[in-house]
ROPALUM-136650 format. One record per residue (C-alpha): z, y, x; residue in three letters. Coordinates in pm, whole numbers, padded with zeros to 5 digits, always signed. Example, Ala and Ser with C-alpha at 12.3 -4.5 7.8 and 13.67 -1.06 7.14 Angstrom:
// residues 2
+00780-00450+01230ALA/+00714-00106+01367SER/
// end
This chain:
// residues 194
+05446-02499+06203UNK/+05143-02269+06212UNK/+05030-02118+06557UNK/+04763-01837+06600UNK/+04526-01728+06881UNK/+04366-01457+06939UNK/+04041-01281+07093UNK/+03979-00916+07164UNK/+03686-00790+07000UNK/+03444-00510+07078UNK/+03400-00554+07460UNK/+03109-00596+07635UNK/+03143-00984+07780UNK/+03270-01287+07583UNK/+03625-01392+07525UNK/+03847-01676+07574UNK/+04079-01693+07287UNK/+04496-01704+07397UNK/+04774-01721+07235UNK/+04865-01483+06971UNK/+05135-01279+06981UNK/+05288-01391+07305UNK/+04939-01273+07476UNK/+04988-00888+07392UNK/+05196-00713+07703UNK/+05190-00368+07507UNK/+05398-00457+07273UNK/+05821-00420+07316UNK/+06010-00759+07212UNK/+06265-00711+06977UNK/+06663-00756+07100UNK/+06664-00952+06820UNK/+06465-01145+06545UNK/+06275-00926+06254UNK/+06455-01025+05929UNK/+06117-01108+05753UNK/+06244-01280+05443UNK/+06441-01014+05287UNK/+06111-00884+05240UNK/+05974-01108+04993UNK/+05769-00992+04708UNK/+05705-01202+04385UNK/+05326-01405+04475UNK/+05290-01483+04086UNK/+05017-01210+03987UNK/+04790-01345+04255UNK/+04563-01545+04186UNK/+04498-01869+04249UNK/+04164-01849+04469UNK/+04341-01500+04657UNK/+04622-01718+04775UNK/+04537-01871+05110UNK/+04393-01564+05258UNK/+04631-01347+05166UNK/+04913-01635+05238UNK/+04721-01608+05645UNK/+04739-01293+05630UNK/+05104-01305+05555UNK/+05181-01593+05798UNK/+05014-01340+06071UNK/+05228-01058+06011UNK/+05510-01259+06033UNK/+05393-01417+06340UNK/+05394-01081+06508UNK/+05682-00880+06320UNK/+05913-01184+06402UNK/+05917-01061+06839UNK/+05752-00751+06853UNK/+05854-00401+06748UNK/+05515-00278+06542UNK/+05499-00076+06199UNK/+05243-00274+06055UNK/+04963-00118+05820UNK/+04722-00223+05592UNK/+04332-00189+05721UNK/+04070-00252+05457UNK/+03790-00341+05708UNK/+03625-00293+05980UNK/+03249-00184+06047UNK/+03048-00314+06370UNK/+02803-00056+06412UNK/+02606-00009+06738UNK/+02804+00089+07021UNK/+03159+00122+06816UNK/+03375-00020+06622UNK/+03469+00153+06291UNK/+03859+00086+06095UNK/+03796+00150+05694UNK/+03989+00285+05497UNK/+03883+00261+05167UNK/+03958+00448+04829UNK/+03844+00521+04481UNK/+03887+00897+04396UNK/+03687+01125+04141UNK/+03578+01422+04302UNK/+03800+01748+04282UNK/+03736+02102+04332UNK/+03885+02442+04482UNK/+03711+02777+04469UNK/+03736+02808+04821UNK/+03576+02478+04947UNK/+03394+02358+04623UNK/+03346+01982+04577UNK/+03603+01748+04712UNK/+03777+01423+04814UNK/+04172+01453+04890UNK/+04276+01192+05158UNK/+04672+01152+05152UNK/+04860+01295+05485UNK/+04992+00921+05569UNK/+04577+00778+05560UNK/+04469+01071+05757UNK/+04738+00993+06032UNK/+04609+00614+06069UNK/+04232+00699+06103UNK/+04342+00938+06377UNK/+04588+00710+06530UNK/+04249+00490+06554UNK/+04062+00760+06635UNK/+04285+00789+06920UNK/+04286+00493+07066UNK/+03901+00622+07178UNK/+03674+00381+07387UNK/+03453+00170+07153UNK/+03741+00229+06822UNK/+03668+00507+06569UNK/+03730+00561+06209UNK/+03627+00624+05877UNK/+03709+00736+05552UNK/+03497+00528+05223UNK/+03505+00687+04910UNK/+03420+00493+04577UNK/+03348+00775+04344UNK/+03457+00761+03973UNK/+03390+00935+03697UNK/+03752+01060+03593UNK/+04092+00900+03681UNK/+04058+00761+03276UNK/+03738+00627+03275UNK/+03688+00524+03609UNK/+03299+00488+03532UNK/+03165+00428+03963UNK/+02952+00718+04031UNK/+02820+00590+04370UNK/+02995+00512+04751UNK/+03041+00797+05018UNK/+03147+00777+05351UNK/+03227+01006+05669UNK/+03323+00929+06016UNK/+03698+01046+06174UNK/+03491+01313+06356UNK/+03315+01445+06081UNK/+03636+01431+05904UNK/+03812+01615+06128UNK/+03569+01865+06226UNK/+03536+01941+05833UNK/+03867+01878+05654UNK/+04084+02196+05537UNK/+04395+02183+05757UNK/+04572+02355+05467UNK/+04722+02042+05312UNK/+04749+02041+04952UNK/+05011+01863+04675UNK/+04815+01573+04511UNK/+04880+01350+04267UNK/+05121+01068+04274UNK/+05147+00786+04542UNK/+05152+00417+04451UNK/+05557+00459+04482UNK/+05564+00721+04232UNK/+05619+01038+04505UNK/+05427+01331+04485UNK/+05157+01340+04835UNK/+05012+01602+05029UNK/+04696+01572+05091UNK/+04384+01646+05346UNK/+04064+01856+05169UNK/+03740+01699+05282UNK/+03410+01871+05117UNK/+03155+01607+04932UNK/+02918+01806+05129UNK/+03025+01695+05425UNK/+02977+01312+05305UNK/+02701+01029+05351UNK/+02606+00829+05089UNK/+02719+00471+05205UNK/+02410+00276+05193UNK/+02225+00065+05482UNK/+02042+00347+05580UNK/+02320+00547+05675UNK/+02498+00290+05854UNK/+02249+00167+06049UNK/+02270+00515+06191UNK/+02612+00423+06380UNK/
// end
């Protein structure tokens, strides 16, 4: 049996580990156990070196979802800045063009809402959208890395959503467009300012 412990990050004092998920008091307990086995996935395509990490993440998800009501979303990473923690959404995109906005990157509404949620939690928790710019949708040659904090994204995004491309599930997406000019290059110097 796998047992988990957790600590809360980003607090000004050192924290002690506590049992996970029992130590999380803010979540509503389930009336009955979540039947996670029906979500079984064929793992044959996962390279052998990634199996331990994926197994751990899945065990952790099951430990939480079996006891509590919560929508688990993926988190691409966390950047620890000078004063704030930034949950990160990373996307690979070719730059698009709009006559009114100029060059822009689009962000699907789902990930936008996720970044909004993290930013709304406040305290020291902010969020960041990172783009690996590629030459086009077919060749996908890397052209550079860019980022924008949620505060800037919210300030400069077009609030008229556009129809986007196909989602991973095959449907069409709705995107929020953010001018490329408002992104900053992703490098050590710019990250040092956060």
